C-alpha positions as CSV (number, residue, x, y, z in Angstrom):
1,X,101.8,84.6,85.3
2,X,100.6,82.5,88.2
3,X,101.0,79.1,88.5
4,X,100.8,76.4,91.5
5,X,101.8,72.6,91.0
6,X,101.4,69.7,93.2
7,X,103.3,66.8,93.3
8,X,101.8,63.4,95.6
9,X,104.1,60.9,97.0
10,X,107.2,62.7,96.3
11,X,110.4,60.3,97.7
12,X,112.3,62.0,100.6
13,X,114.1,59.4,102.1
14,X,112.9,55.5,102.9
15,X,109.2,54.9,103.3
16,X,108.8,58.7,103.5
17,X,106.7,60.4,101.0
18,X,105.9,64.0,101.1
19,X,102.9,66.1,99.5
20,X,104.7,69.2,97.5
21,X,103.3,72.4,96.1
22,X,105.3,74.2,94.0
23,X,104.4,77.8,93.1
24,X,105.0,81.3,92.6
25,X,101.2,82.9,93.6
26,X,101.1,85.1,96.5
27,X,97.4,83.8,97.6
28,X,98.5,80.0,97.4
29,X,101.0,81.1,99.5
30,X,99.4,82.7,102.1
31,X,96.8,79.9,102.5
32,X,100.2,77.5,102.9
33,X,101.6,79.3,105.5
34,X,98.3,79.3,107.2
35,X,98.2,76.1,107.0
36,X,102.0,75.8,108.3
37,X,100.9,78.3,111.2
38,X,98.3,76.4,112.7
39,X,100.6,73.1,112.3
40,X,103.3,75.3,114.6
41,X,100.8,76.4,116.6
42,X,101.1,72.9,118.3
43,X,104.8,72.1,118.4
44,X,107.1,73.0,121.1
45,X,109.9,74.1,119.3
46,X,108.0,75.1,116.1
47,X,110.8,74.4,113.6
48,X,111.2,75.4,110.2
49,X,113.7,73.5,107.4
50,X,114.8,76.0,105.2
51,X,117.2,76.0,102.0
52,X,117.6,78.5,98.9
53,X,118.4,77.8,95.1
54,X,120.1,81.0,93.6
55,X,119.6,82.4,89.8
56,X,123.0,81.7,87.6
57,X,124.3,85.0,88.0
58,X,128.0,86.1,89.4
59,X,127.4,86.1,93.1
60,X,127.2,90.0,93.7
61,X,124.2,90.2,91.6
62,X,122.7,86.3,93.0
63,X,118.9,86.6,94.1
64,X,117.1,84.0,95.3
65,X,115.5,81.6,93.0
66,X,113.6,79.2,94.8
67,X,113.0,79.2,98.7
68,X,111.9,76.1,100.0
69,X,110.2,75.3,103.0
70,X,109.2,72.1,105.7
71,X,107.5,72.0,108.9
72,X,106.5,68.1,109.3
73,X,106.0,65.0,106.7
74,X,102.3,65.8,107.5
75,X,102.6,69.2,105.7
76,X,103.1,69.9,101.8
77,X,107.2,71.0,101.4
78,X,106.3,74.7,99.8
79,X,108.5,75.5,97.1
80,X,108.2,79.3,96.4
81,X,109.7,80.5,93.0
82,X,110.6,84.2,93.6
83,X,111.8,84.7,90.3
84,X,109.1,85.0,88.5
85,X,106.5,85.9,91.6
86,X,106.0,90.1,92.9
87,X,107.4,90.4,96.2
88,X,105.5,88.7,98.4
89,X,105.0,90.5,102.3
90,X,103.5,87.6,104.1
91,X,106.5,85.5,103.5
92,X,108.8,88.1,104.5
93,X,106.8,88.2,107.3
94,X,106.9,84.5,108.1
95,X,110.5,84.5,107.5
96,X,111.0,87.1,110.1
97,X,108.7,85.9,112.9
98,X,110.7,85.0,116.0
99,X,108.4,82.6,117.4
100,X,109.8,80.5,114.4
101,X,113.3,78.3,114.5
102,X,114.2,78.3,111.1
103,X,116.9,75.8,110.7
104,X,119.4,74.9,107.9
105,X,123.0,73.9,107.6
106,X,126.1,76.1,106.3
107,X,123.5,78.4,104.7
108,X,125.1,81.6,106.2
109,X,125.0,83.2,102.8
110,X,121.2,82.3,102.4
111,X,120.7,84.2,105.8
112,X,122.9,87.3,104.1
113,X,121.0,87.1,100.6
114,X,117.5,86.9,102.4
115,X,118.4,90.0,104.4
116,X,119.1,91.5,101.2
117,X,116.8,91.2,99.4
118,X,114.0,91.0,102.3
119,X,113.2,94.6,103.6
120,X,109.3,94.0,104.6
121,X,110.3,91.9,107.0
122,X,108.9,92.4,110.5
123,X,111.6,92.2,112.7
124,X,114.9,93.4,109.6
125,X,117.0,90.2,110.2
126,X,116.3,86.2,109.3
127,X,116.3,84.3,112.6
128,X,118.3,81.5,111.3
129,X,119.5,78.7,113.4
130,X,122.4,76.6,112.7
131,X,124.0,73.3,114.0
132,X,127.8,72.7,113.7
133,X,129.3,69.5,113.9
134,X,131.1,68.5,117.3
135,X,134.8,68.6,116.7
136,X,134.7,69.5,113.1
137,X,137.4,68.7,110.7
138,X,136.3,70.9,108.3
139,X,134.8,74.7,108.6
140,X,131.5,73.8,107.0
141,X,129.5,71.0,106.8
142,X,126.8,70.0,103.9
143,X,123.2,68.8,105.0
144,X,124.7,65.5,103.4
145,X,127.3,65.3,105.9
146,X,125.4,65.8,108.9
147,X,122.5,63.4,107.6
148,X,125.8,60.8,107.1
149,X,126.2,61.3,110.7
150,X,123.1,60.3,111.6
151,X,121.3,58.2,109.5
152,X,122.7,56.0,106.6
153,X,119.2,56.0,105.3
154,X,119.5,60.0,104.8
155,X,122.9,59.8,103.3
156,X,122.4,57.8,100.8
157,X,119.6,59.5,99.6
158,X,121.1,62.9,99.6
159,X,124.0,61.7,97.8
160,X,121.4,61.2,94.5
161,X,122.5,65.1,93.4
162,X,121.2,67.1,90.9
163,X,124.3,68.3,87.6
164,X,126.4,71.3,87.9
165,X,124.7,72.1,84.5
166,X,121.2,71.5,86.0
167,X,121.9,73.9,89.0
168,X,122.0,76.7,86.9
169,X,118.4,76.3,85.8
170,X,116.7,77.4,89.0
171,X,115.1,80.3,87.9
172,X,114.4,78.5,84.3
173,X,110.6,77.2,84.2
174,X,109.8,74.6,84.2
175,X,111.6,73.0,86.5
176,X,112.3,69.3,86.3
177,X,111.1,66.4,88.6
178,X,115.2,65.9,89.3
179,X,114.8,69.3,90.6
180,X,111.8,69.1,93.1
181,X,113.1,66.1,94.2
182,X,116.1,67.8,95.3
183,X,114.9,71.2,96.7
184,X,112.0,69.2,98.8
185,X,115.0,66.6,100.2
186,X,117.2,69.7,101.5
187,X,113.9,71.6,103.3
188,X,112.7,68.5,104.7
189,X,116.0,67.0,105.7
190,X,116.9,70.1,107.5
191,X,113.8,70.0,109.4
192,X,113.5,66.3,110.1
193,X,117.3,66.4,111.4
194,X,116.8,69.8,113.4
195,X,113.8,68.3,115.4
196,X,115.6,64.9,115.8
197,X,118.8,67.0,117.6
198,X,116.6,69.1,119.8
199,X,114.1,66.0,120.9
200,X,118.0,64.4,121.6
201,X,118.7,68.0,123.6
202,X,115.4,67.8,125.4
203,X,115.6,64.3,127.0
204,X,119.3,65.1,127.9
205,X,118.2,68.1,129.7
206,X,115.2,66.2,130.8
207,X,117.5,63.4,132.7
208,X,119.7,65.8,134.1
209,X,117.0,67.6,135.8
210,X,115.7,64.6,136.9
211,X,119.1,63.5,138.2
212,X,119.4,67.0,140.1
213,X,116.4,66.5,142.1
214,X,115.8,65.9,145.3
215,X,114.2,62.7,145.9
216,X,110.6,62.8,147.1
217,X,110.2,62.2,150.6
218,X,107.5,59.5,151.6
219,X,104.2,61.1,153.3
220,X,102.0,59.5,156.0
221,X,98.0,58.6,155.8
222,X,95.7,59.2,158.2
223,X,96.0,55.5,159.2
224,X,99.8,55.8,160.0
225,X,100.9,53.9,156.4
226,X,103.4,55.2,154.2
227,X,102.4,56.4,151.0
228,X,104.5,58.7,148.0
């Protein structure tokens, strides 16, 4: 049976409060993705934060139970309960759209599983972007690790984990508010951190280009005065 649950002012970190939509309804998902697409059209890098949670099955049988998406703090975080939904082609096509930059941290397994259970995608692949910690001292860093390197406020919030037992209940409804809060942080922080990384890279590239540009020549006006 389809459901749409909305939550207002859910804490992400600090003073950031988010609107959340938790649903397994395909019409609601289509409406929400249309809003996302309008938002992404005005963004240069079109970043989508993403994460997944799984059903409580052995690895070879695991399927995504919950898909979490975020495109900005002005748009609702979408939690799509895939474990109780029919296949959603609109979502599959959105995830495969090469115009968007899907951002996550140490979620290579998510990409593999999405490709396995998403045969209707337009491109046949999931265009996930991942960031790696410079001079890493371990193979993989979690979102909390990356957050701690960039902002203590993020890190302190990401440390508020759910229990191991709660982590086995992503396919069991209803989800608790602890589940909801945990799920939105993973998606929103992935978006926010990747956005900050991208803006930093843009600024460094811009500064480099400006240094490499030749100085502007002075032009002479008809009165003989020098102008730029």
